C-alpha positions in Angstrom: -23.4 -57.1 -247.7 -24.4 -60.3 -248.7 -25.4 -61.5 -251.9 -28.5 -64.2 -251.5 -28.5 -66.0 -254.7 -30.5 -68.1 -256.3 -30.7 -69.5 -259.9 -34.8 -69.6 -260.7 -37.7 -66.6 -259.8 -39.7 -69.0 -257.6 -36.6 -70.1 -255.9 -36.1 -66.9 -255.0 -39.1 -65.4 -254.4 -40.5 -66.1 -251.1 -37.0 -64.3 -250.0 -37.3 -62.1 -251.9 -40.8 -61.3 -250.6 -39.6 -61.2 -246.7 -36.5 -58.7 -247.2 -39.5 -56.1 -249.4 -41.8 -56.6 -246.0 -38.9 -55.4 -243.1 -37.9 -52.8 -245.7 -38.5 -51.6 -249.2 -36.0 -52.9 -252.0 -34.6 -50.7 -254.6 -33.7 -52.5 -257.6 -31.0 -51.5 -260.0 -30.5 -53.1 -263.2 -26.1 -54.2 -263.8 -25.2 -56.1 -267.1 -28.3 -57.3 -267.8 -28.8 -58.5 -264.1 -31.3 -57.2 -261.8 -29.7 -56.3 -258.2 -32.5 -55.7 -255.1 -31.1 -54.2 -252.4 -32.8 -54.2 -248.8 -32.6 -55.6 -245.8 -33.0 -58.8 -244.0 -32.6 -59.7 -240.5 -31.0 -56.7 -239.8 -28.6 -57.5 -242.2 -27.5 -55.6 -246.2 -28.4 -57.5 -249.3 -28.4 -57.8 -252.4 -31.3 -60.6 -254.4 -30.3 -61.7 -257.3 -31.1 -64.2 -260.0 -27.6 -66.3 -261.1 -30.0 -67.7 -264.3 -30.3 -71.1 -264.8 -26.0 -72.6 -265.8 -22.2 -71.9 -265.4 -21.8 -69.4 -267.9 -24.8 -66.9 -266.3 -23.8 -68.5 -262.5 -20.4 -67.0 -262.8 -21.0 -63.8 -264.5 -23.5 -63.0 -261.7 -20.5 -63.6 -258.9 -17.8 -61.8 -261.3 -20.2 -58.9 -260.6 -21.1 -59.1 -257.2 -18.3 -60.0 -255.8 -17.2 -56.7 -256.7 -18.9 -54.8 -253.6 -20.5 -57.7 -252.1 -18.6 -59.0 -248.1 -20.6 -63.3 -248.7 -22.1 -64.9 -251.4 -25.1 -67.5 -250.6 -26.4 -69.4 -252.8 -30.1 -72.0 -252.5 -32.6 -74.1 -255.1 -33.0 -77.1 -255.6 -30.8 -80.2 -257.0 -30.8 -83.6 -257.8 -30.1 -86.2 -255.4 -27.0 -88.7 -255.9 -26.2 -90.2 -252.6 -27.2 -93.3 -251.2 -29.5 -91.2 -248.1 -30.4 -88.4 -249.9 -34.0 -88.0 -250.6 -36.4 -85.7 -252.4 -37.5 -83.5 -249.0 -33.5 -83.6 -247.9 -31.2 -79.9 -247.6 -27.8 -80.6 -248.6 -25.4 -78.7 -247.4 -22.2 -77.8 -249.8 -19.0 -78.1 -247.7 -16.8 -78.0 -251.8 -17.7 -77.9 -254.8 -16.6 -79.9 -258.3 -17.4 -79.0 -261.8 -18.4 -82.8 -263.0 -18.5 -81.6 -266.5 -14.7 -79.9 -266.7 -11.8 -81.8 -268.2 -8.7 -80.1 -269.8 -7.0 -83.3 -269.5 -3.9 -83.9 -270.4 -2.8 -80.4 -269.9 -4.4 -80.8 -265.7 -6.7 -84.1 -263.8 -9.6 -84.5 -265.1 -11.7 -81.7 -262.9 -8.9 -79.3 -262.1 -9.6 -75.6 -263.1 -6.4 -74.9 -264.8 -6.1 -71.3 -262.9 -7.2 -72.9 -259.5 -5.5 -76.2 -260.0 -7.8 -77.4 -257.6 -10.5 -79.8 -258.4 -12.5 -79.7 -255.6 -13.4 -76.2 -254.2 -14.4 -75.2 -250.7 -17.0 -73.4 -249.4 -16.5 -71.1 -246.6 -16.0 -72.6 -243.6 -17.7 -69.9 -241.3 -21.7 -69.1 -243.9 -21.4 -73.3 -244.5 -21.4 -74.0 -240.2 -24.1 -71.3 -240.2 -26.1 -72.6 -243.4 -25.9 -76.2 -241.5 -27.3 -75.6 -238.5 -29.9 -73.3 -240.2 -30.6 -76.8 -241.8 -30.6 -78.4 -238.9 -33.5 -76.6 -237.8 -35.0 -76.2 -241.2 -36.4 -79.8 -241.8 -37.5 -80.4 -239.0 -40.6 -77.2 -239.5 -41.5 -78.8 -243.4 -42.8 -82.1 -242.5 -46.4 -81.1 -242.8 -45.5 -80.0 -246.3 -43.4 -82.7 -247.5 -46.2 -85.0 -245.7 -48.9 -83.2 -248.7 -46.4 -84.5 -251.4 -46.4 -88.0 -250.3 -42.2 -87.6 -249.1 -41.0 -88.6 -245.7 -39.5 -87.4 -242.7 -36.8 -85.0 -244.8 -32.7 -85.2 -242.9 -29.8 -82.7 -243.7 -26.3 -83.5 -245.6 -23.1 -82.1 -245.7 -20.7 -83.0 -248.3 -19.7 -83.0 -252.1 -22.0 -81.5 -254.9 -21.6 -81.2 -257.9 -22.5 -79.0 -261.0 -22.4 -78.8 -264.6 -23.8 -77.6 -267.7 -26.6 -80.7 -268.5 -29.8 -81.5 -266.6 -28.6 -84.5 -264.8 -32.5 -86.7 -265.4 -31.7 -90.0 -266.6 -30.6 -93.1 -264.9 -27.5 -93.4 -267.1 -25.7 -89.7 -266.6 -26.9 -90.0 -262.3 -25.1 -93.5 -262.6 -22.2 -92.2 -264.7 -22.0 -89.1 -261.5 -22.2 -91.7 -258.5 -19.1 -94.3 -260.0 -16.7 -91.4 -261.0 -17.3 -89.5 -257.3 -18.8 -92.2 -255.3 -19.0 -89.2 -252.5 -20.9 -86.8 -254.5 -24.7 -85.4 -252.2 -26.5 -84.0 -255.3 -26.1 -82.3 -258.6 -27.0 -78.9 -260.4 -25.8 -76.5 -262.6 -24.0 -73.3 -261.0 -22.9 -73.4 -257.0 -19.3 -75.0 -258.1 -19.1 -71.7 -261.2 -20.2 -69.3 -257.9 -17.6 -70.9 -256.3 -14.8 -70.5 -258.8 -15.7 -67.0 -259.0 -16.2 -65.9 -255.4 -12.4 -68.5 -254.8 -10.9 -66.9 -257.0 -12.5 -63.4 -255.9 -11.8 -63.4 -251.7 -15.4 -63.4 -251.7 -16.6 -66.3 -249.0 -19.3 -68.8 -249.7 -21.8 -71.4 -249.1 -24.1 -73.1 -251.0 -27.7 -75.0 -249.5 -30.0 -76.7 -251.8 -33.6 -78.7 -251.5 -33.1 -81.7 -253.9 -36.7 -82.2 -256.0 -35.7 -85.6 -257.1 -33.1 -88.6 -257.5 -31.4 -87.3 -261.1 -33.2 -89.6 -262.7 -36.5 -89.8 -264.8 -37.8 -91.7 -261.6 -39.0 -87.7 -260.3 -41.4 -88.4 -257.5 -43.4 -85.2 -258.0 -44.4 -82.4 -259.7 -41.7 -80.0 -260.4 -43.3 -76.9 -260.1 -45.5 -77.8 -256.9 -42.9 -79.0 -255.4 -40.4 -75.2 -256.2 -43.6 -73.4 -255.5 -44.8 -75.5 -252.1 -41.3 -76.3 -250.3 -38.3 -75.3 -252.1 -38.9 -71.8 -252.0 -40.3 -72.2 -248.2 -36.8 -73.9 -247.2 -34.9 -71.4 -249.4 -36.6 -68.8 -247.1 -36.1 -70.2 -243.9 -32.5 -71.4 -244.1 -31.7 -67.8 -245.2 -33.3 -66.6 -242.3 -32.4 -69.1 -239.9 -29.0 -69.0 -240.8 -28.0 -65.1 -241.6 -27.9 -64.3 -237.6 -25.6 -66.6 -237.2 -23.3 -65.4 -240.3 -19.9 -63.4 -240.0 
């Protein structure tokens, strides 16, 4: 069974609709989380909201890791890479907690229990998401054009997570300075990564870029979430699942 996880209800809504069209979903509540079990692309899946932030994401991942064979996280993020813009898709090759600092006992960003700072995503799952991203970015140009955005691209690289909403130039510039190769920033992915890495559960993360992680957001976020991010998440998952191991 593969878990499909997102932080916000709108990020998961279109995926849940697609699954409900394939087979009835059964819902159970575990430790305050609703898990929706069903079928998608002929695969057994469980759909779950992680909630916002690293603690919520880690607790959800811990529950899921006991029963699933893999975890895929989708949703939105702020773009930090020089070539990363709104409407693009970033697939994580590795993830880091940008607000983790246990110095002087460990180097900055190192997760003490893992003794690494950058947690690598599963190669096979990431490859499936990357291949899906290449297909999907070409399918949503009309929606982006309607929001005044240009042609989308997909990227593979570092995603940073932290318990702070990065929405100022000061914060985004600091992240770019400290992590020059970072492509996107969000609030959950590295926590999912830490739990899955510890549990030996393959995981992958794909994020649709909604803004440039500063005060100069180009689009209405709720509208972007409904009209771009939710369909992107659905199509990424539907395209990737047949290629997933």
